N, C-alpha and C positions, 0 to 999 in steps of 0.2 A: 504494500500500500504506500501511498504517498502522503507525506505530511503537508499540511496547508502551507503554501508559500515556500516550500523547500523541495528541491529536486530529490528523487529517491537515492538512498545510500545502500551500497552493497559492500560487504566485508568478506575477506578470506581469513579464516582461523585455522584451516587444515593445511597450513603451509606458512610462509612468512605472513605476518599480520599486515594486511593492506586494505585500503578503502577506495571506492570509486563513487563518483557522482556524474551521471550522464556520460559514462564511458571514460571520464578523465580521472586519473589516479590522484589522490590527495597526499600531500606531505604530512605525515603524522607526528613529526617532531622528534624529540629526544627518545632514547630507549625507555627511560622512566615514564615519560608521558604515554608511550605505547603500552607500558605495563598497566597504567591506570585505565586506559581504554579497554584493554583485554579483560581486566577484572570486571569492569562494568558490563561488557558484552556477555561474558560467560555467566553472570548472575541472572540473566534473562528477566530483567525488569525488577528483580528484588534489590532492596537497598543494601549498600555496602557502607558500614560505618567508617568514619575517618580513621579510627584506630586500626580497623581491619585492613584498610587500603594502605596505610603506612607500613604495617607489618608485611603485607603482601608484596609491596614494592621493594622495601629495604631490609626486611627481616628484623632481627633483634638488635641491629646496630644502625639505626636510622641516622641521617645527618642532622646537625643542629637546625632547628626551625623546620623540621620535616612537615609539620602540619601546614605551615604557610606555603611551603614549596608545593605541597599537594593541591592546595586551593588554587595556586597559580596554574598548575597543569589542567585542572578542571575548567578554569576560565578560558584557557587557550583552546581546549577541546570544544567548548560551547561555540566559540567563534569559528572554529574550523568546520564543525558539523552543521551550524546554522548561520551561514554568512549573511543571509538576508534578514536576520532578526533585527528589529529596530532597537536602538539603545533604550534601556529602561523596560523593554518588554520582557515578560517572564520566559525563561528557556522552555522549549518544548521537548527536547530530546534528553539532555543531561539535566535532570531535575533534582532539587534538594528534597530529601525525605529524612525527617528526624535530624540526627547528628551526622548524616552521611549523604550519599548520592545514589541515583539509579538512572539507568539508560532505558528509555522506552523502546524496547526492541520490536514492538508491534509496527513500528514505522520504518524498520530497516530489514534487510535480508542478509543471510550469510551462507557460506558453503556448508557450515555445520547444520543449519536448518534443513538444507536439501538432503544431506547425508541421513539425518534422522528420519526425514519423511520417507525416503526410499527404503530404509531399513525396516521401518514400521510396516510399510505396505508389504514388504517381502515376508515378514512374520505372518501377516494375515493370510497371504496366499499359501504359504507353506502349511499353515494349520488347516487350510481347506484342501490340502493334498495337491495343490497346483505347483509342483516343484520346479517345472521349467520356468514359469513366470517368476517364481521367487528367486531362482538363481539369476535371472536377467536383472531383476530389480537390485539384488545385492551387487551385481557387477556394476550397475549404474551408480549405486551408492559409493562404492569404492573409487569410482572415477572422479568423485568430487575432491579427492585428496590431491594436493599438489606438492607434497613434501613433508618435512617435519612440522607438526602443528606448532603455531606460535613461535616459529623460528625467529631468533633475534630479539625476543621479548625477555627481559631480565626479571629477577625477583623470585622469591619462594613460591608465591601463588602461581605464577606462570609455569614454574618448574613442576609443581604438583599436577596442574591441569594438563601439561604436556605429557606427563607419564600416563595419566588417566586416559587421555585421548589415544595415545599410541596403543594402549592395551585394548581399547575399544576397536581400533582399526584391525589389530591382529585377530581379535575374537570374531569380528565380522568376516574377515578373510577366511578364517578356518570354517565358519558356517557356510560360506559360499562354496569352498572346496569340498566340504562334506556333501552338500547338495549335488555337486557335479558327480561325485562318486555314486550317490544314490541313483543318479540318472544314467549310470553306466559309462561315463566319460573318463575311464581310468587312464588310458594312454595319453589323452589330451592334457590332463592336469599333472602328469608326472614331472615334466621340467619345472613347473611352477612350485610343486611340492619339494623337489630337490633343492631348489634355490632357497625356499623358505626354511628348510632344514638347516642349510648352511648358515643362514642368518640367525637362527635360533636353535642351536644344537642341544640346549638343555630343556627345550619345551616338549613335553611328552605328547601333547595333543597333536603336534605337527608330525612327530614320529609315527603315531598311530595311523594318521591319514596316509602317510607315505607307505607304511607297511601294507595297508589295505589296498592301496592303488597298485603296488607292485604285485601283490598276491593275485588280485583279480585280473591283472594283465597277464597272468600266467608266468610270473617271474618269482616263484616261491623261494628259490635259493637266494636271490638278491634281497627279498624281504627279510629272510632270516639273518643275512649278513648285516642288514641295516639295523636290526634289533641288537645284534652283538655290538655294533659300533656305538649305538646310543647308550647301551648299558655300560660299556667301557668309559664313555665320556662322563656319564653321571657318576660313576664310581671314582674316576680320577679327579673330576672337578669339584664334586660336592660330597663325595664319600657316601652316596646312597644308592640303593638298588632302584630299578624302575618301579612305578606304582602298580597297584593291582590291575587297573584297566589295561595298561600296556602289556603286563605279564599275561593277562587272560587272552589278549589278542594273539600274542606270540604262541601260546599253547594251542589256540584254534588253528593257527597257520601250520604248526607242526603236525597237528592231527588232520589237516586238510579239510577243515570244516569251514564253510563259507556262511557266515551269519551276517545279516544286515545290522549295521549299527543302529542304536536307538534313534527314533525320529526326534527332530527338534534341534539337533546340533548342540554344540557347547554353549553354555550361558555366557553372557557378557562377563569377561574376566574381572571387570571393574566392580561387578556386583557380587562376585563369588566370595564367600567367607574365607578367611585365611585358613590355609591347610594346618592340620595338627602337627605337633612336633614330629620330625622325621624319625623313622625307626629303621634299624638295620636288619637285613635278612642274612643271618649267618649260614655258612655252607661249610661245615667242619668235618664232614665224613671223610675218613681215610679212603684211599683208592680201593676200588673193588679188585679182588684177585682175578687177574685175567684167565687163569687156568682153573677157576672154581668148577667143581663138578660134584655130582651126587647130592646127597641130603634132600632128596625129593620129598620124602615123607615129612621131614621136619619143616620144609618150606611150605608144604600144603597146610600143615597144622597152623603155622604162623600166619599165613595169608587168611585163613578162616577167621582170625581174630578181628579183622577189619570188615566193615560193611561193604557191600558191593559198590555202592555209590556214596559219595559225601564223606564227611569227617566222622570219627567215632563219636557216639552219643555220650560216652563217658571217657574218663582218662583211662586209656588202655595200657596195661603194663604187661610186657612179655618177659619172663624170666628164663634165660637159657643157662642151665647149670650143667656141670660135668667136670671130670678130672682135667688136669693140665694137659695141653697138647691135643685135645680132641677137636679143636677148630671152632670153639665158641665164638671168638672174635670174628673169625673169617665168615662164619655163618651170619652173625648179627650184621656185619657191614654189608654183606651181599644182599641180605633181605632189606636192609635200610635203603640201599640204592634202588632196589625194585619198587619200594613203597614211597620214595621221596617225592614223586610228583603229586601225591595225595596231600602233601603238607607244604602249601605255598609260602608259608612264613619262615621256612628255613629248617636247618638241621644242626643240632649241637652234638658234640662228641667229647668225651673225656675218658682217659685211662685212669681209673681210681687207684691203681697200683696196690690193690688190697693184699697181694701176696708177694710184695717185694721182700727181700731179705730183712730189711729193718723192721717189718711187721706193722708199721703205722698206717701206711696207705695215705692217699691224698685227703686232707681234711675237707669235709663238705663246705666249710666257710671259704676255703681257697677256690673250690670249684664254682661256688656261687658268684664270687667276685669275677671270675673269668667268664662265666655264662652271662652275667649281667652286662659286662662290657661288650660281649658279642651281640647282645640284644639292643645295644644303643645307650645303655646307662653309663654315664661318665664315672670313672673310678672314684672321684671325690664325692660323688653322690651316694655311694654305697654306705649304708649305716654300719655301726659296730654291732657285733653280736650275731650269732647264728640265727636266732629266731627272727630278728629284724631283717636280716638279709634274705632268709627264706620267704618271709612275707612279701618283701618287695619283688622277689623273683616270681612268686605266684601272681602278683598283681600285674607284672609286665607280660606274663604269658596269657592272662585272661583275655579271651576273645581271639587269640592267635591259634594257628594250627602249625605246631612245630613238632618235628621228630627228634627225640632225645635218646642218645645211646650212652649208657653208663656201663663202661667196660671194666671187668676185673674188680667187682665189688667184694669187699671183705665180709660185710655183714649188713643187715637191714638198716642199722642205725646210720651207716654211711650213705644209704640210698634215700631214706625218707625225706630229708630236707630238700632233695633235688627233684621231688615229684611235683608236677603241676597240681593246681587245685580246681581247675575247671575243665569241662569237656573240650575235645578237639585235638588233643595231643596224643602221640604214641610214644611210649617209653620202652626201650629195649635194655634189659639189664643182663649182664653176663657175670657169672661167679662160679668158683669151684665148690661153693657151699650151696645147700638147698634153699636157704633163706626162707624157711617155712613161715616165719612170722610175717614176711612180706606177702605171702599167699593168703594167710589168714586175715591179716589186718588191712591190707590194701587191695585185695582181690587180684593179685598178680596171677597170670596164667603160666604155670610151670611147663618147661620143655627140657627134659633131661637129655643130655647129649652124651652118648657113648661112642666108642669107635664105630665107624660105618660098617655095614655088612660087607662081606668079601667082594661082591661084585662092584660096589661103589668104591671100595678101597682100590681095587684093580683099575677101575676107571680113572682114579686120580693118577696112577702111574702112566696110564695110556695118554692122558692129557699132557703130562710133563715130558714123557720120553718118546711119544709117537706110537701109533698102532703097529708099525712094522717091527720095531724092536721088541715089543711085548709078544707079538705073534711068533717071532723067531725063537723065543725061550719062554714058553708059557709056564712050564713047571718052575723055573727059577723066579719068574715074576710072582707066582703064587707063594713061593717060599719067602720072598722078601716081604710080601704082605703079612704072612704069618709071623715072621720074626719081628716085624714092627707092630704086631698086634693090631694092624689096621689104623694105628694112631696117626692122624694126618700130619702132625709136626714131624714125627719120625720118618714117615714116608717122604715128606718134602725134602728133608736133609739127605736121605738116601738117594732120592731121585736127582738131587743137585749134583751129588758125586758122580752118579752114572752119566748125567748129561754132560759134565765137564770132561769125562773120559769116554768118548763114544767107542773107543776100541776095547774097553773092558767088557768081558762077558758078564751078563747078569748072574750067572751061576757063581762066578768068582766073588762078586759083591755079596751074594747070599752067604758064601762060605766065610767071608770076613765078618759078617754079622754074627754067625754062629760062634766063631773063635773069640769074639770080644763080648760075649754075653755076660753082663755084670748086673749091677743093681743100682738104681738111684732111689735110695730108701725113702726120701721124703716125697717122691712124686711117682709112685707106682700104684697100679690099681688092677686087681685080678692078675691076669697073666701078662699084663703090659710091663715092659721093662725098657725104659727110654735111655738109661745111662749107657747101655750097650751102643746105641746109635750115636749118642753124644761123644762118648769116649773114642769110638772108632773115627768119627769125623775130626775130633780134636787131635788125635795122634797122627792124622794124615796131614796136619798143618806143619809148615816150616817152623823152626824154633822161634823166630822173631814174631811171627803171626800168632803162634800159640801163646807167647808171653803177653801180647797185646790183648788177646781174648780174655786172659785172666785179669789183666789190669783194668779193663773196661768195667768190670763188675764193681770196682771200687768207687766209681763216679756216683755222687749222691743225687744228681739231678735226673729228670725224666728222660733226657736225651743228651747227646754229646756231639760237639763239633769236631772236625778234623784237627783244628788247632789245639783243643783241649786233649784230644787223644794223643797228639804228638808230645804234649807235656807229660802225660802219664808214662809214655814209653821213653821219654828222655831223648827223642830223636827229632831232627828237623821235619817240618810239615811235609816236605816233598818225599821223605822216606816213609812216612806213615800212610800216605794215600794208597800205595799198592797193597799194604797190609790190610787196610779196611776193605779194599776191593776183593781180596781173597776171602775175607770173612763173609761179606755179603754174597759172593758167588757160591759159597758153601752153605748158604742159608743159616749161618750161625749168627748173623747180624742183619738188621733191616735198615735200609736208608729211607727213613720216613719222608724226608724232603731233601732237596739237594744240599749235601754237606752236613746233614744232621742224622745221627745214627741212634738206633734204639734196639735193645734186647727184647726177645720174647721172655716173659717171666720165668719160664722153665729153664731157658738157657742162661739167664742171669743167675739163677740159683746154682746151676751147675758150674758156671764160671767162678762164682763166689766160693764154692767148695774148693775149686782148684787153687784159687788165690790164697785161701786159708792154709792149704797144704804147702804152698810155696813159702809161706811164712812172712814175718815182718821185715826180713832183710830185703825182700822185693817190694812189698806193699808200702812200707814206711817212706822210703825215698820217693816213690811214685806219687804218693799223696802230698808230700811236701812240694814236689814240682807242680802238681795240679793246683794247689792253693796259691802258690807263688804266681803261676800263670794267670789266675783270675785276678789276683791283687794287681799285678802289673798291667793287665789289660784294662781293668777298671780305672787305674790311674792314667793310662794313656788316653782313654775315652774322655776322662775329665779334662785332660790337657787340650784335646782337640776341641771340645765344646766350650771350654773357658781358657783360652791360651794365656790370658793375663791374670788368671786367678792364682793367688798364692796357695799352695797345697802343702799338706803334711808330707815331709820327706819320707822316702822309702828306705828300708833296710837293704843291705847288699843282695844282689840277685842270686837265686839258686841255679846252679848250672843245669841246663836242659829245660828251663821253664820259660821258653821264649813266648812273649805275649803276642796276641793278635794285634795288628795295627791297621788303622783306618786313615784314608786320605782326606776325608771331609766330614762335615757335621752330620750329613744325612746318613752315611754308613755307620758312624759312631752311634747315632740315636737308634738306628735300626738294630744294632747289636744290643743296646740296653733293653729295647722292647722284646726282642726275640729271646734273650737270655734271662728275662725277668724271673721266671720260676726257678731256673737253674741257679741264678745268683742268690736267691733267697735260701735255697737248699745248701749251697756251698758255704755261705757264712754260718748257717746253723751247724753244719757238719764240722767246720773248722773249730767252732766254739766247743762242741761236744767232744772232739777227739784230740784236743791238746794243741791245735795250731792257733793259739790265742792271738798272737800278734797279727797274723794274717786276717783273723776274723774282724778285729776292730778297725784295722787299717782299710780293709776292703769296704766295710760299711761306711767309713768316712769318705772314701773316694766316690761311693755311689750316692751319698746323701743329697747333694744339691740337685743332681739331674733326675733322680727318682722323684724328688719334690716337684721339679718342673713338669714331669710327665703325669703328676697326680697320683703317684703310687704311695700314698700316705700309710695305708694299711700294711703294705710290704715293709715300709721303713720302721714301723713300730716293732715288727718281728725281727728285722735285721739288726736294728740298733739295740733291741733287748738282748739278742745273742751277743752282740759286740760288748755290751756292758758286762755280761756274765764272763766273757773271755778276758776282758781287761781287769776285772776284779780278781779272777783266778790267777792272772799273771802278776798282780800287784803293781800295775802300771797306772798311776794317778792321771797322767796325761791322756792315756787311752780311755780311762773312765770318763774324763771330762769331755772328750770328743763324742763318745757314745751318748752321754747324757744330753749334750747339746743337740745331737741329731734326734734323740728320743723325745726331747722336749719340743723341738720344732714340729715334728710330725704329729705329736699329741696335740699341739696347738692348732694345727691344720684341721684336726678332727674334732676340735672343741672339747678336748678332755681336760678335766680340772687339774690333773697332775703336771701339766705342762710347765707352769711357773716354777714349781718346786724343782723339777729336773734342770731347768735353765739356771736357777739361782745356785744350785749345787755345782753345776758345771763351772760357773764363774768362780766359785770358791776354790775349786780344785785347780783351775788355771792360775789363780793368784797364789795359792800355796806352792805351786810348782815354779813360780816366777816365769810363766810362759806368756809373754806380752802379746804374741800373735794370737794365741788361743783366747786370751782375755778379750782382745778386740772382737774376735768372732762371737764370743758369748755375749758381749755387751750389745752387739748389733742384733742378735736374736732376741735378747731381752727388750731392746728398744722396740722391735717390731711387735713383740707380744704386748707391750704396754700401749702401743698405738692402737692395737685391736681393742684394748680395754678402755680406750679414751683417756689414758693417763699420759698426756703429751709432755708435760713437764718432766716426768720421770724418763720418758724416751729421750728427750733432748739432753738430759744429763748423761745417759749412757752413750749417746752419740758423741758428746763433747769429749768424754774420756777415750772412746775408741779412736777419735780423730787424733788426739794427742799421742796415743800409742803408735798409730801408723806413722805419724810424722817422726817420732823418735826412732822407729825402725827403718825409716827411709822408704817405706812402701807407698809410693805415690798413687798407685792404682787403688789400693785400699782407701787412701785418703779421698780420692775422687768418688769412690762408691759411697762413703759416709756423707760427703757433701750432698750428693744426689738424694740420699735418704733423709737428711735434715731438711732439704727442700720439700720433699714429700710430706714430712711431718708438718711443716708450715702450711702446706696446702690443706691438710686436715684441720688445722686450727683456724683457717680462713685468713692467714697473714700472707697474702699472695705476693706482695712486693718483696718480703723477705725470701719467700720461696723462689722468686725470680732470680734474686741475687745468688742464692746457693746453687741453683741448677746451672746458671751461667758459669760459675766458678768450676763446677764439676766438668762441664763441657771443655773448658780450657785445659784442665788437667788431663782429661781423656785424650784430647788431641795431642798433647805432649807425649803421652805414653804410647799412643797408637792403638788404643783399645777400642776397636769398632763397636763391639757389643756394649761396652760401658757408655760410649758416646751416644749410641742409639737409645739406650735407656734414659740418659739424661735429656736428650732431645725430646723424648716422649714426655718426660716429667715437665719439661719447660712448656711443651704444647698444652699440657693439662693446666698449667698455671695461667698461661695466656688466655685459655678458654674461660677460666673463672674471672679473669680481669676484663672480659668482654672484647678482647682483641682477637676476633675469630679468624680473620684472614691470616694473621701471624701464627695462630694456633694450628690452622690447617697446614701451613708451610712446614712447621716443626714436626707435626705428625707424619706428613708425607716423607720428610727426611728420615724419620725414625723407621718407617716402613721400608724405605729403600735400603737403609743400612742393615736392618734385620734380614731382609731378603737377600742382600749381598752375601752375608755370612751364613745363610741357610738356617736361621733360627725361626722355625715356623710358628712355635708357640708365641714368642714375643712379637713376631710380625702380626699375628692375630690380635694380640693385646693392643698394639698401636692402631690397627685397623678399627678396632672397636671404638677407640677414643676419637679417631678421625671421623667415623660415622656419626658419633654422638655430637660432635661439633657441627657437622653439616646439618644434622637434624635440628640442632638448636637454632640455626638461622633459617630453617624452613627449606633447605635444599634436599628434598626427599630422595631424588634419584641418586645423587652422589652418596647419600647416607646408605641407601639400599645396596649400592655396589660395594661399599666398604664392609658393611655387615655381612653380606653374602660371602665375600671372600674370607672374612674372619670365621664364619660358620663352617665353611669347607675345611679350613685348616684345623679348627678345633675338633670337628667331627672325625676327621682322619686320625687325630691323635687320641680320641676318646677322652677329651678333657672335660671336666665338670662345667666349665664356663659355656660350653656349647648350648646348654639349655637356656642360659640367660640371653644369648644372642638370638636364639629362636624367638624368645618372648619379645625382644626389641623389634624383630622383623614383623611379628604378628601385630604389634602396636602400630608399626609404620603402615602396614597394609590396611589397618582400620582407619587410617588417615586421621588420627587424632590431631586436633589442631593445637592442643596445649603443648608447651615446650616439654620435651622428654628429658628427665634427669639422666645422668651417666649411671646406668643401672649397675649396682653391685661393685663398682670400681673402687670406691673408698674403702669398702670392707676388705677386699682381697689384694688390692694393689700394694706394692711395696715389698711384698714377700720376695720376689725375685731380685729386687734391688738389694734387699738386706742380705741375700745369700749369694750375690754375684761375685764376691771375692772370697 
């Protein structure tokens, strides 16, 4: 329509903001004036208060006299839009309403109006089943776009609307493409979908459409490749698995089922509620045995436990019991792989080690921590206490369909805390014991496994040696089956020897078995005798390989690396590799994953018997080398991750205990994560078996970086063992370090004993006149008092630590304390003082060349500037910190600074940069399994809800400063 006395006005909002009258383009003035016009246009005649307009144009840092400047812009817009209005006449377009302004949009038109009109008409025709017309209308609607909406318009309000409009455009485009697929135009839309996928590789809706188009175009293999590519991108970029809808489509394509997608297409993404917190889909099953055979009766009985369709109506527990070596684990894993597609939320696996020589097995609490991390719960969010952990585990599993394999259980008490509480899950338990109370109390379905019948045992040999060789010597094959009593483990070892010596007659191998028939007293059943097989295979080993077989049983962890095996043997790594290869070739050792080796329980017990026979003269030096290897490797990792950090010196090295070495932070961090359970077992073993100095020093080397990774529960156990070791050793400095580590990890978990541990640590350092240790203890105490709000006490500890570092000439420690003092002033609200201390820290870090320390101080300085309202300067500092942390490969601290960067962007209303920063931080924290990931998810959900109030820096004041206080 046309306003009286004024030529029609037309605007473009779906591209650069422009205006026309009678075909002539108008000059819209400064960028800020354009921002005011855009805000009025997009409010569709609703009033915008002066305060809202000021915030929308300039954010939280408006210029002096912003309201007067805003009124000037409105006056200029009135003259521009109504040039023929007489002086003194009331404005007809930009009118005053209350304390603000409104633009009468009924007298103007825009490309956004056209877009919405065509989109609404398309919805009506689609609802009426007129898909061809609807697709054409959507194509016309999308044709109204001429580029990035509101391009060139500054300010938080324009940024938020730009993001909203871009999401609407993408949602409409997806709706149009879905309609095209429903109309059978699969080939025609493939190029467009491929380009859209390249532009939005993380958007699962686009991937679904592309998969559907490829499949319906007869290109099933390409569709499956596309799914694999998208899944890999999601895992690498965000640390998440594809969502249920995309997974379901993938399953249909695999099955060759062509189902129409639901009518209506995707909703407008701008109107969709934020997604819930992301969950992980674990896939922990060991590899299925390629030569698995037999066990048909047992597999049929197991399969009958599940309904033909859908998930189990109750928690289904299958208990596979039987003597050692009967193939319980092999059967459980094989069946689990067959049933895995019935459980779309993943598979969990643990070896409970119920029959290890130590007799303790894996504690349920340790398993729960591992399972919860695999299910997406950050380590720091796991509560103390078995009951609380089990309750959280059951809550996380509620509503999920997960397959859980609990291998080698000792007793029912080890299993019960690991059982789900709601229907939908399948639990497979293997044990040498009957576990009758699990059957009576939890309704487990027992399946007792004995040696297979002779025909199935013979089939195992056929699968491993080939039908021709068995057919050539059928009597010898039957004799081997009989001498092995059909025991699958014994058959596997015998078949391995035969396979590696194809020239040996099976009759000769049977004769060897008869000659070496002995007894393995602890692991026999009926007529079964496995020591004969083991001893025969063992005596066939060369001396060096046989010695390594014995020594491997001494290792306390669940598995062992080649480097640790080399330390046990006292030889270089290059010399131990062929020995490990010989053991795996003989089926006496399994390579569970590349470079990581594990015993079957029965073989570990046999090797331990041999080690005991060899005596302490062999095992004592080997264990000393092993513990020295882990101590020096942990020390090296700490040096890689914190090259400027002052560390506790090491004792002289033990010959033959060469540490593993890493070239960069990523590999060093991977070692810490991969060896987490091993390191916990190693420190505990060292404390229990007299390697006291290695115990407390290894714990000390692990302390900082296990804290960074969020392994506080591990550190309580490790430092507790270190404290016992240092006490037995009578070493007050070792006790002080262990107490400091124990106090800090207890503080992270909110335990009340933290302060007492830290205070006693300080006393011991002072009594020993250890100035370096005293400085460390004071920094930990300062951090603990900051958490408690006792800032004066904290500053007192920091002042003393600063003096100690200066007296010792440790400038890097001095810089770290200055940074932490600055952070304390941030907490007290004394931001100018904080600014001074952080700048002093940066100067010192530049002098020492410590990139990590400088990045930490830059981040603290950015935080200070944020609170002083100097947001552009804060963004610059945060971006510098992110760049430095990324340069040195510290992903956790990079995420920390990205969080602060996003918070500052959000504080000034720049929602798109805030979303980018927080999304990057979430990907890094999710990958690391860090507890702060949940806080970032909450920030992103708040952003998606487009809350207009300023968001605080969530959780940062509570947890921040920890890494600064432990950085040296």
